[in-house]
N, C-alpha and C positions, 0 to 999 in steps of 0.2 A: 504494500500500500504506500503511495507517495505521501510525502510529508503533509501536504495540504489536505489530502483526503483523511489522513489519520487525525489531524487537528480538527477538521470539520466533524468527524465522527465523535471525537471526545466532547466537543462543544455541544453537539446535538444530544448526546447521552446525558450530560449534566444539566442541560436546559430542561429535559424531560423530568429528571429526578430531583430537581432543586427543592420542590415543596415537601418531599418526603425524605430527603437525604439525612437530616438530623435524626429523625425517628429510626431510620434504618442503620446508621453508622455511628451515632454518638458514642456508644459504648466501646466501639473499636478505635475511634479517634482520640478519645480522652487519654488513654494510657500513653499515646504517642506524645501528647502535649506535656504530660508529667515527666516523661523521659527527657524531652527537649529542655524543659526548665531546669531539670536536675543538672544537665550539662552546662547550661548558661550560668548557673549559680557558682560554678567553679572557676569562672574567668571574670575579668573586669570588662564586661560588655557595656557598650555605650548605647543607651536606649533613646538617643535623640531623634533619629529618623529610622524607624523600623519598617522593613518590607515584609509583607505576608504574601508571598508569591504562590499563586494557586490557592487563594484564600477560601474558595468554596463559599459556604454559607456564613462564614465569619465567626465561627466558634472561637478560634484562636485569636482573631482580631479583637473580639470582645474582651478577652483576657489582657491582651497587649495594650489596649487603649488606656487602662488604668495605671500602667507603669512606663509608658513611652510618651515622649513629648509629641511625636507625630507617628501615625501608623498609615502606611500606604498599602492598601489592599488591591491586589491585582488578580484577575481571573479572566479566562477566555469566555466563560459562560455569563451572558447577561442576566439570565434568570438566577444563577447562583449569587451574583452581585446584588440583585434586587432583595433576596432573602438576607444577605449579609448587611445591607444598608439598614434594614429594620432592626437587626440584632445588635450591630456594633456601632450604631450611630453615635457620633460625638464630634465636637468642634475640632478635635485633633485627629480624626479619622478621615481618610481620603480614599475614594474608590476609582479604579481605572479598569475598564474592560480592554484587555490587551493580551497578546500572545507572549508568553514568558521568554520566547526566543528573540523577541523584538520589543523590549521594554521602552516605552516612550518617555524615557528619563535621561537626563544628562549623566555623564560619567561621574562617579563618586558621590552620589546622593545618599546612599544608605550607610548607616553606622552599624546596622545589624540586619540580617535577613533570616527569616524562617520560611521554609518551603517543605511542607509536610505532605507526603504521598503524592508528589507531582511528577518526579523524574521518570517513573516507569510509564507515564502517559506520553512522553515526548519522543519524537522520532530520533533525535540525536541528543542524549542526555549531557554529553560533554559540551555541546554548543549551548545548551540551556544553562549549565553551571558557569560557563565562560561569560554569558550575558549577565547573569545575576552578579557575578564578580565584577564585571565592568561597571555596574551601577553602584558598587560599594566603594567606600573610601579605603585607602590602604590601612590595614590593621583591623578592618571590620570582621566580625564573625559571621559565618554562614552556617545555619543549623538546618540540615537537609535530611529528609527521610525518604525511603523508597520501599515499596513492597518487597519483602524478602523473596517471595515466590517468583518474582520477575527479575530482581536485581539483588543478588546476595552480597554479603559484606565485602568479599574480594572484588566483585565487579564495581561496587560503589567506591572502594578505595582507588581502583584503576581510573574511574571517572574523575575523581578529585585530582589525582596526579596529572592526568591528561589536561585538565582545566587549569593547572598550576595554582591550585588552592591547597594550602598546607593543612593536613589533618591534625587536629588537636586531640580529639577523643572520638571513640566509636562505642556504641552500645548495640549489641546483637543479642537481645533477650528473646528467647524462643516463645515467651508468653505474650509478646507483642508482635503483630504481623509485619512491622517495618524494622529495617535496620536504620539507626539514627546516627548521623555523623555531624560532629562539630568541626568546621574548618575555619581557616582564617586567610583573608586576602593578604598576600605578601607581594613584594615588588616595589617599584619606584613610582608608578603612576597613581594619581589621585590620593 
């Protein structure tokens, strides 16, 4: 399947299931958020401008809005963003309907990025991580998870290496369906 067709298929799927997504997946997603926050607590992360890439219905964004100065929620599904807007509304929360491979943001915007259960939906996960990193400031942390059944820990580590994002920590807990990786943007730009 070509990249455009895969993305159109993903968008259509999430547009259809947006209204029932939380009921269906909240018990699966919440443990991922708990793991993500456990990794972030161990580092000196800057919560000035936080990206929630692939934000879905905004469950994580709702948590982030209380601890971040600004939260930028990005999703390819307009219907998911409509649900997120109701759930995570706040003066410091901003919503963008966009493709994670082509973020409509200048370089170096984010001080921290969360992307939970997105990479396995992308045609080229390395390109997606490179794009998220481009939108981050140097030293920013990227907290990324991917479904283990499609992207195991070894594959996720290879994606991080190929995207030139330094791995700080990884959690591969068999009780959670995702592998969770904390990386950091290194290098000289932004």
